[in-house]
MIKOL-692164 format. One record per residue (C-alpha): x, y, z; residue number from 1. Coordinates in pm, whole numbers, plus 32768, in hexadecimal, padded with zeros to 4 digits. Layout:
<atoms>
+------+-------+------+-----+
! east ! north !   up ! num !
+------+-------+------+-----+
!    X !     Y !    Z ! NUM !
...
+------+-------+------+-----+
</atoms>
This chain:
<atoms>
+------+-------+------+-----+
! east ! north !   up ! num !
+------+-------+------+-----+
! D4A1 !  20CF ! C7DD !   1 !
! D51C !  1F65 ! C7DF !   2 !
! D58A !  1EF0 ! C933 !   3 !
! D6EA !  1E63 ! C953 !   4 !
! D70A !  1CF2 ! C9AC !   5 !
! D78A !  1CA2 ! CB0A !   6 !
! D8FB !  1C60 ! CB38 !   7 !
! D964 !  1AF4 ! CAFC !   8 !
! D9A3 !  1A1E ! CC30 !   9 !
! DB15 !  1A0D ! CBDE !  10 !
! DB30 !  1B87 ! CC0D !  11 !
! DAA3 !  1B66 ! CD6C !  12 !
! DBA9 !  1A5D ! CDB6 !  13 !
! DCB9 !  1B43 ! CD31 !  14 !
! DC31 !  1C5C ! CE0C !  15 !
! DC45 !  1B78 ! CF3E !  16 !
! DDA3 !  1B0B ! CED9 !  17 !
! DE0F !  1C77 ! CED2 !  18 !
! DD6D !  1CA2 ! D029 !  19 !
! DE40 !  1B85 ! D0B6 !  20 !
! DF7B !  1BFF ! D007 !  21 !
! DF42 !  1D66 ! D075 !  22 !
! DF04 !  1D04 ! D1DF !  23 !
! E043 !  1C36 ! D1E1 !  24 !
! E111 !  1D4E ! D149 !  25 !
! E08C !  1E4E ! D244 !  26 !
! E0A1 !  1D70 ! D378 !  27 !
! E1FF !  1DF0 ! D3CC !  28 !
! E19A !  1F63 ! D3D8 !  29 !
! E06C !  1EF8 ! D4A5 !  30 !
! E139 !  1E37 ! D5A8 !  31 !
! E27D !  1F00 ! D5B3 !  32 !
! E268 !  1F51 ! D728 !  33 !
! E229 !  1DE1 ! D782 !  34 !
! E33F !  1D65 ! D69D !  35 !
! E437 !  1E5B ! D732 !  36 !
! E3D6 !  1DFA ! D896 !  37 !
! E3E1 !  1C85 ! D847 !  38 !
! E543 !  1C99 ! D7BC !  39 !
! E5BD !  1DA7 ! D8AE !  40 !
! E62B !  1E8E ! D796 !  41 !
! E5CE !  1FE0 ! D707 !  42 !
! E4A3 !  202F ! D62E !  43 !
! E58D !  20AF ! D51F !  44 !
! E645 !  1F60 ! D518 !  45 !
! E502 !  1E99 ! D4F9 !  46 !
! E490 !  1F8C ! D3EE !  47 !
! E59D !  1EFD ! D30B !  48 !
! E4BB !  1DCC ! D2E6 !  49 !
! E3E6 !  1EB2 ! D20F !  50 !
! E511 !  1F27 ! D144 !  51 !
! E5A2 !  1DC9 ! D10B !  52 !
! E451 !  1D30 ! D0B0 !  53 !
! E3FF !  1E4B ! CFC3 !  54 !
! E54B !  1E1D ! CF12 !  55 !
! E4FB !  1CAB ! CEDD !  56 !
! E3B4 !  1D04 ! CE32 !  57 !
! E45B !  1E19 ! CD6D !  58 !
! E562 !  1D30 ! CCDA !  59 !
! E482 !  1BFE ! CCCA !  60 !
! E354 !  1C8C ! CC10 !  61 !
! E3F6 !  1CBC ! CABA !  62 !
! E4D7 !  1B88 ! CAD7 !  63 !
! E3BA !  1AA4 ! CB3D !  64 !
! E2D3 !  1B37 ! CA34 !  65 !
! E3BD !  1AA8 ! C92D !  66 !
! E3F6 !  195C ! C9DF !  67 !
! E281 !  191F ! CA16 !  68 !
! E210 !  1998 ! C8BF !  69 !
! E19F !  1840 ! C848 !  70 !
! E0ED !  17D8 ! C987 !  71 !
! DF78 !  17AB ! C998 !  72 !
! DF05 !  18CD ! CA72 !  73 !
! DE1C !  17F5 ! CB41 !  74 !
! DF45 !  1727 ! CBBB !  75 !
! E038 !  1848 ! CBD2 !  76 !
! DF56 !  1927 ! CCA4 !  77 !
! DEDB !  180E ! CD89 !  78 !
! E03E !  1793 ! CDCB !  79 !
! E0C0 !  18F1 ! CE11 !  80 !
! DFB7 !  191E ! CF1F !  81 !
! E00D !  17C8 ! CFB0 !  82 !
! E17C !  1833 ! CFC1 !  83 !
! E114 !  1973 ! D074 !  84 !
! E04C !  18AC ! D174 !  85 !
! E16B !  17BD ! D1C1 !  86 !
! E25E !  18E0 ! D1DB !  87 !
! E18A !  198E ! D2E3 !  88 !
! E16B !  1850 ! D3AE !  89 !
! E2E5 !  1825 ! D3AB !  90 !
! E31A !  1994 ! D3FE !  91 !
! E23F !  1972 ! D533 !  92 !
! E333 !  186A ! D5B6 !  93 !
! E474 !  1934 ! D58B !  94 !
! E528 !  197F ! D6D4 !  95 !
! E5FA !  1AAD ! D66C !  96 !
! E5F2 !  1BD1 ! D57C !  97 !
! E71D !  1B3A ! D4CA !  98 !
! E65D !  19FB ! D47B !  99 !
! E518 !  1AB1 ! D42C ! 100 !
! E5B9 !  1B8E ! D324 ! 101 !
! E611 !  1A7E ! D221 ! 102 !
! E4C2 !  19CF ! D257 ! 103 !
! E40D !  1B17 ! D220 ! 104 !
! E4D4 !  1B5A ! D0E5 ! 105 !
! E487 !  19FE ! D05A ! 106 !
! E315 !  1A27 ! D0AF ! 107 !
! E2FC !  1B69 ! CFE9 ! 108 !
! E34D !  1AB4 ! CEA8 ! 109 !
! E1D4 !  1A72 ! CEA0 ! 110 !
! E165 !  1BDE ! CE79 ! 111 !
! E26A !  1C03 ! CD65 ! 112 !
! E1A4 !  1AFE ! CCA7 ! 113 !
! E03C !  1B28 ! CD15 ! 114 !
! DFFA !  1C9E ! CCFF ! 115 !
! E07F !  1CE1 ! CB9F ! 116 !
! E00A !  1B95 ! CB0D ! 117 !
! DEAB !  1BC0 ! CB9A ! 118 !
! DE92 !  1D15 ! CAF3 ! 119 !
! DF2B !  1C99 ! C9AE ! 120 !
! DE2F !  1B7D ! C982 ! 121 !
! DCFC !  1C58 ! C9C3 ! 122 !
! DCEE !  1CB4 ! C852 ! 123 !
! DCA8 !  1B46 ! C7FE ! 124 !
! DB84 !  1B32 ! C8F3 ! 125 !
! DAB6 !  1C65 ! C892 ! 126 !
! DA56 !  1D28 ! C75B ! 127 !
! DB58 !  1E27 ! C6E2 ! 128 !
! DA83 !  1F54 ! C740 ! 129 !
! DA79 !  1EDD ! C8AC ! 130 !
! DBED !  1E9E ! C8DC ! 131 !
! DC3F !  1FDF ! C996 ! 132 !
! DB1B !  1FB6 ! CA86 ! 133 !
! DB6A !  1E44 ! CAB9 ! 134 !
! DCD3 !  1E92 ! CB17 ! 135 !
! DC56 !  1F96 ! CC11 ! 136 !
! DB5A !  1E95 ! CC93 ! 137 !
! DC59 !  1D88 ! CCE9 ! 138 !
! DD31 !  1E90 ! CD92 ! 139 !
! DC13 !  1ECD ! CE83 ! 140 !
! DCB2 !  1DA4 ! CF33 ! 141 !
! DDD4 !  1E82 ! CF9A ! 142 !
! DCDF !  1F84 ! D01F ! 143 !
! DC2B !  1E76 ! D0E5 ! 144 !
! DD7C !  1E07 ! D16B ! 145 !
! DDA8 !  1F61 ! D1FD ! 146 !
! DC45 !  1F7D ! D284 ! 147 !
! DC2C !  1E1C ! D312 ! 148 !
! DD78 !  1D68 ! D2F9 ! 149 !
! DE66 !  1E6D ! D381 ! 150 !
! DD8D !  1ED3 ! D4AC ! 151 !
! DD58 !  1D5F ! D4F6 ! 152 !
! DED1 !  1D21 ! D4EA ! 153 !
! DF15 !  1E50 ! D5C8 ! 154 !
! DE0A !  1DE1 ! D6C1 ! 155 !
! DE85 !  1C7A ! D6CD ! 156 !
! DFED !  1CF0 ! D6E7 ! 157 !
! DF9A !  1DD9 ! D806 ! 158 !
! DED4 !  1CD6 ! D8CD ! 159 !
! DF57 !  1B7E ! D867 ! 160 !
! E0A9 !  1BD2 ! D7D1 ! 161 !
! E12C !  1BF7 ! D670 ! 162 !
! E146 !  1A7D ! D643 ! 163 !
! DFCC !  1A59 ! D65F ! 164 !
! DF9D !  1B65 ! D556 ! 165 !
! E086 !  1AAD ! D466 ! 166 !
! DFD2 !  1963 ! D4A3 ! 167 !
! DE7B !  19F7 ! D457 ! 168 !
! DEFE !  1A89 ! D312 ! 169 !
! DF78 !  192D ! D2B3 ! 170 !
! DE16 !  18A5 ! D2E0 ! 171 !
! DD79 !  19B8 ! D20A ! 172 !
! DE79 !  1985 ! D0F8 ! 173 !
! DE3D !  180D ! D0F1 ! 174 !
! DCC9 !  1851 ! D0C3 ! 175 !
! DD1A !  193B ! CFA4 ! 176 !
! DDEB !  182F ! CEFD ! 177 !
! DCC8 !  1739 ! CF07 ! 178 !
! DBD5 !  1842 ! CE84 ! 179 !
! DCB7 !  1892 ! CD5B ! 180 !
! DCD8 !  171F ! CD0C ! 181 !
! DB5F !  16EB ! CD0E ! 182 !
! DAF5 !  181D ! CC44 ! 183 !
! DC09 !  1876 ! CB51 ! 184 !
! DBD2 !  17CB ! CA01 ! 185 !
! DCDE !  16EF ! C96B ! 186 !
! DDA2 !  176C ! C840 ! 187 !
! DDCE !  18D7 ! C8AA ! 188 !
! DF25 !  1921 ! C819 ! 189 !
! DF74 !  1A87 ! C7B4 ! 190 !
! E057 !  1A73 ! C685 ! 191 !
! E1C4 !  1A5A ! C6F3 ! 192 !
! E289 !  1B94 ! C6B6 ! 193 !
! E3BC !  1B6A ! C5DC ! 194 !
! E50B !  1C12 ! C613 ! 195 !
! E49C !  1D0B ! C50C ! 196 !
! E360 !  1D4D ! C5D6 ! 197 !
! E42C !  1D96 ! C70F ! 198 !
! E508 !  1E7C ! C641 ! 199 !
! E3D4 !  1F38 ! C5C9 ! 200 !
! E361 !  1F6D ! C72F ! 201 !
! E4B5 !  1FD4 ! C7B6 ! 202 !
! E4EB !  20D0 ! C69D ! 203 !
! E384 !  214D ! C692 ! 204 !
! E3A0 !  22AF ! C71E ! 205 !
! E235 !  22CF ! C78A ! 206 !
! E21A !  2178 ! C82E ! 207 !
! E35F !  21A6 ! C8ED ! 208 !
! E2F6 !  2302 ! C959 ! 209 !
! E1B5 !  226D ! C9EB ! 210 !
! E28B !  216B ! CAA2 ! 211 !
! E364 !  2286 ! CB2C ! 212 !
! E228 !  2336 ! CBAB ! 213 !
! E1CF !  21FC ! CC6D ! 214 !
! E32A !  21F0 ! CD08 ! 215 !
! E31C !  235C ! CD78 ! 216 !
! E1BD !  234D ! CE0A ! 217 !
! E207 !  2207 ! CEC5 ! 218 !
! E348 !  2296 ! CF57 ! 219 !
! E290 !  23D0 ! CFBE ! 220 !
! E189 !  230D ! D07A ! 221 !
! E26E !  2214 ! D128 ! 222 !
! E35F !  2310 ! D1BE ! 223 !
! E24A !  2350 ! D2BA ! 224 !
! E157 !  222D ! D291 ! 225 !
! E25B !  2129 ! D2FB ! 226 !
! E279 !  21C6 ! D454 ! 227 !
! E115 !  2238 ! D49D ! 228 !
! E0F7 !  214E ! D5C8 ! 229 !
! E235 !  21B3 ! D681 ! 230 !
! E1FD !  2325 ! D638 ! 231 !
! E09D !  231B ! D6C9 ! 232 !
! E116 !  225B ! D7F9 ! 233 !
! E222 !  2364 ! D82B ! 234 !
! E13E !  248F ! D7EE ! 235 !
! DFF6 !  241A ! D88C ! 236 !
! E05A !  22E8 ! D95B ! 237 !
! DF69 !  222A ! D87A ! 238 !
! DEEB !  20D9 ! D8F4 ! 239 !
! DECC !  1FA5 ! D811 ! 240 !
! DD55 !  1FE3 ! D7FC ! 241 !
! DD88 !  214F ! D796 ! 242 !
! DE89 !  20ED ! D68F ! 243 !
! DD94 !  1FEC ! D607 ! 244 !
! DC88 !  20F6 ! D5EB ! 245 !
! DD73 !  21E0 ! D530 ! 246 !
! DDCF !  20C8 ! D43C ! 247 !
! DC5C !  2078 ! D41A ! 248 !
! DC07 !  21E2 ! D3CB ! 249 !
! DD1C !  21FC ! D2C9 ! 250 !
! DCAB !  20B5 ! D22E ! 251 !
! DB3D !  211E ! D21F ! 252 !
! DBA5 !  2257 ! D167 ! 253 !
! DC77 !  217F ! D07F ! 254 !
! DB50 !  209F ! D02A ! 255 !
! DA76 !  21CD ! CFDE ! 256 !
! DB8A !  2264 ! CF0B ! 257 !
! DBBC !  2129 ! CE41 ! 258 !
! DA45 !  20FC ! CE10 ! 259 !
! DA32 !  225E ! CD8B ! 260 !
! DB5F !  2218 ! CCAD ! 261 !
! DAB5 !  20E0 ! CC25 ! 262 !
! D977 !  21A4 ! CBDF ! 263 !
! DA13 !  22D4 ! CB39 ! 264 !
! DB4F !  2240 ! CA9E ! 265 !
! DABA !  221E ! C943 ! 266 !
! DA2A !  237E ! C953 ! 267 !
! DB5A !  243C ! C9D7 ! 268 !
! DC5D !  235A ! C93A ! 269 !
! DD61 !  229B ! C9FF ! 270 !
! DE5B !  23B9 ! C9E4 ! 271 !
! DD62 !  24B6 ! CA69 ! 272 !
! DD01 !  23CF ! CB86 ! 273 !
! DE6F !  239D ! CBE2 ! 274 !
! DE9F !  2517 ! CBF5 ! 275 !
! DD71 !  2541 ! CCD8 ! 276 !
! DDED !  242A ! CDBC ! 277 !
! DF4E !  24B8 ! CDD8 ! 278 !
! DEC7 !  2615 ! CE1D ! 279 !
! DDFA !  258B ! CF40 ! 280 !
! DF2A !  24DC ! CFD6 ! 281 !
! DFF8 !  2618 ! CFAD ! 282 !
! DEF5 !  26E0 ! D06C ! 283 !
! DF12 !  25F7 ! D197 ! 284 !
! E08D !  2607 ! D196 ! 285 !
! E07E !  2782 ! D181 ! 286 !
! DFA4 !  27A4 ! D2B9 ! 287 !
! E040 !  2683 ! D37C ! 288 !
! E0E3 !  2768 ! D485 ! 289 !
! DF8F !  2805 ! D4CC ! 290 !
! DEFC !  26AC ! D508 ! 291 !
! E006 !  2650 ! D605 ! 292 !
! DFDA !  279C ! D6B7 ! 293 !
! DE5D !  278F ! D6B1 ! 294 !
! DE21 !  2640 ! D75B ! 295 !
! DD59 !  250F ! D6EF ! 296 !
! DC40 !  25D2 ! D645 ! 297 !
! DD2E !  2695 ! D569 ! 298 !
! DDF7 !  255C ! D519 ! 299 !
! DCBB !  24A4 ! D4B0 ! 300 !
! DC56 !  25C3 ! D3CC ! 301 !
! DDA8 !  25DF ! D320 ! 302 !
! DDB3 !  2468 ! D2D9 ! 303 !
! DC6D !  247E ! D213 ! 304 !
! DD05 !  24FA ! D0CB ! 305 !
! DE32 !  2413 ! D0F0 ! 306 !
! DD4E !  22E7 ! D117 ! 307 !
! DC78 !  234E ! CFEF ! 308 !
! DDAB !  2368 ! CF12 ! 309 !
! DE9C !  2259 ! CF86 ! 310 !
! DE10 !  2123 ! CED9 ! 311 !
! DD5E !  21E2 ! CDC6 ! 312 !
! DEB7 !  225C ! CD5A ! 313 !
! DF3B !  20F9 ! CD37 ! 314 !
! DE10 !  2070 ! CC7C ! 315 !
! DE08 !  21A2 ! CB97 ! 316 !
! DF74 !  216F ! CB3A ! 317 !
! DF3A !  2000 ! CAEA ! 318 !
! DE0C !  2056 ! CA14 ! 319 !
! DED2 !  216A ! C96C ! 320 !
! DFD9 !  2072 ! C8F5 ! 321 !
! DED3 !  1F7B ! C876 ! 322 !
! DE25 !  2092 ! C7B5 ! 323 !
! DF69 !  2114 ! C71D ! 324 !
! DFE1 !  1FC5 ! C696 ! 325 !
! DF04 !  1E93 ! C6DB ! 326 !
! DFF0 !  1DAC ! C620 ! 327 !
! E115 !  1E11 ! C6FD ! 328 !
! E051 !  1E02 ! C845 ! 329 !
! E102 !  1CC9 ! C8CB ! 330 !
! E251 !  1D7A ! C8CA ! 331 !
! E1DE !  1EDC ! C918 ! 332 !
! E110 !  1E72 ! CA45 ! 333 !
! E22E !  1D9B ! CAC6 ! 334 !
! E316 !  1EC7 ! CAAC ! 335 !
! E20E !  1FA3 ! CB4E ! 336 !
! E1F8 !  1EB1 ! CC74 ! 337 !
! E373 !  1EBF ! CC8D ! 338 !
! E364 !  2038 ! CC93 ! 339 !
! E255 !  2036 ! CD9F ! 340 !
! E322 !  1F57 ! CE84 ! 341 !
! E46A !  2008 ! CE37 ! 342 !
! E3BB !  2148 ! CE9A ! 343 !
! E343 !  20A4 ! CFDB ! 344 !
! E4A5 !  202E ! D025 ! 345 !
! E539 !  2185 ! CFE2 ! 346 !
! E42B !  2231 ! D0AE ! 347 !
! E44B !  2142 ! D1D5 ! 348 !
! E5C7 !  215E ! D1D0 ! 349 !
! E5B6 !  22D9 ! D1C6 ! 350 !
! E4B4 !  22E6 ! D2DB ! 351 !
! E580 !  21F5 ! D3B0 ! 352 !
! E6B8 !  22C8 ! D37B ! 353 !
! E5FF !  2401 ! D3E8 ! 354 !
! E55F !  2352 ! D511 ! 355 !
! E6AC !  22C5 ! D58C ! 356 !
! E74B !  241D ! D582 ! 357 !
! E632 !  24E1 ! D61E ! 358 !
! E5B0 !  25CB ! D50A ! 359 !
! E469 !  250D ! D4DB ! 360 !
! E3C0 !  265D ! D49B ! 361 !
! E45E !  2652 ! D33F ! 362 !
! E3A6 !  2514 ! D2DE ! 363 !
! E270 !  25BA ! D24F ! 364 !
! E33A !  26BD ! D18D ! 365 !
! E413 !  25AF ! D0EC ! 366 !
! E2D7 !  24F2 ! D08F ! 367 !
! E231 !  262B ! D006 ! 368 !
! E35E !  2676 ! CF29 ! 369 !
! E341 !  251C ! CE8E ! 370 !
! E1C9 !  2542 ! CE52 ! 371 !
! E1EF !  2698 ! CDB1 ! 372 !
! E2FD !  260B ! CCCC ! 373 !
! E214 !  24EC ! CC6D ! 374 !
! E0FB !  25DF ! CC1B ! 375 !
! E1DC !  26B7 ! CB40 ! 376 !
! E250 !  2582 ! CA86 ! 377 !
! E0E6 !  2515 ! CA5C ! 378 !
! E092 !  2662 ! C9B8 ! 379 !
! E1B9 !  2630 ! C8CD ! 380 !
! E13F !  24CF ! C874 ! 381 !
! DFE1 !  2552 ! C824 ! 382 !
! E070 !  265E ! C73E ! 383 !
! E15D !  2566 ! C69B ! 384 !
! E044 !  2471 ! C65A ! 385 !
! DF6C !  257B ! C5B4 ! 386 !
! E08B !  25D6 ! C4CF ! 387 !
! E0BE !  246F ! C457 ! 388 !
+------+-------+------+-----+
</atoms>
């Protein structure tokens, strides 16, 4: 059997760019206790940084996809990472939550550009039969962000303060910008999508159903995921080191899950892989109360399936859209990114509302309801596709 060629250097740079972006996006959940203490406010109030930032990406991804359609991707992706780096440096200097909020929102314009555009240009860097695996490969960066970046941010936040965590993310992102500039070839320009192309995506029942699945599964995860840190401090009096280890464990599981998704995506199909990933997350949400009651060992065990599924679900959904309509990938992936962040915003807002009012025990059940809905819709999409 002929051995596949190694991934091009540009894909490794895109993977690292997703690592930097993912770490920056998740730094707020990782440093929520320190942010709340620094600004003398509640965890639920600081949690709205997640909601506001996610809304920026949700609105920005499709708008910016159209505005940046003619840009050379080498320049677009490198500049978006540079913007992200500067934004984190400025954020580290903000004296109040009121001043941090607009800076954070402006900074998260970068993920609205980088994540969907990186996935959309993969098809121009590899052979058609490797597109699904290549998309899953660059999304390993998000898994690495959870296994390395998020625990690092939580550790730095707990010992040196949240400002140090933001500054380190700025350095990583600047390095990613340089790497993209040096390895991405010139002239990578996915064909711009016309108004008619956008209309095709928006009125394509299968594509939009896949986007809705992403929204539901992201909302289901972030009801609880956004407030992991404070909940574990409340339940177990967790130290910064213990929180870092929990984030590390979840991230390790995420890396393994995404590696498995990359390996078996072509065999199971992106839709089948997405179903497996969502089922694993649902299992963790179902047994969440047992984990809290059973101590650290039980909590570690219940996070295993969640970690295996969390990033595999995202990469599977992206690959699913590319496989369904490669020519519409620029728009469909932008909309999918919007859905992912809108789901995060809705989940974080719902979790914050529950946390502020006391019934935090409902968080996992709200999340589970969203995941089950996403799985039912995914079954419908599979049946609809077979009938086309």
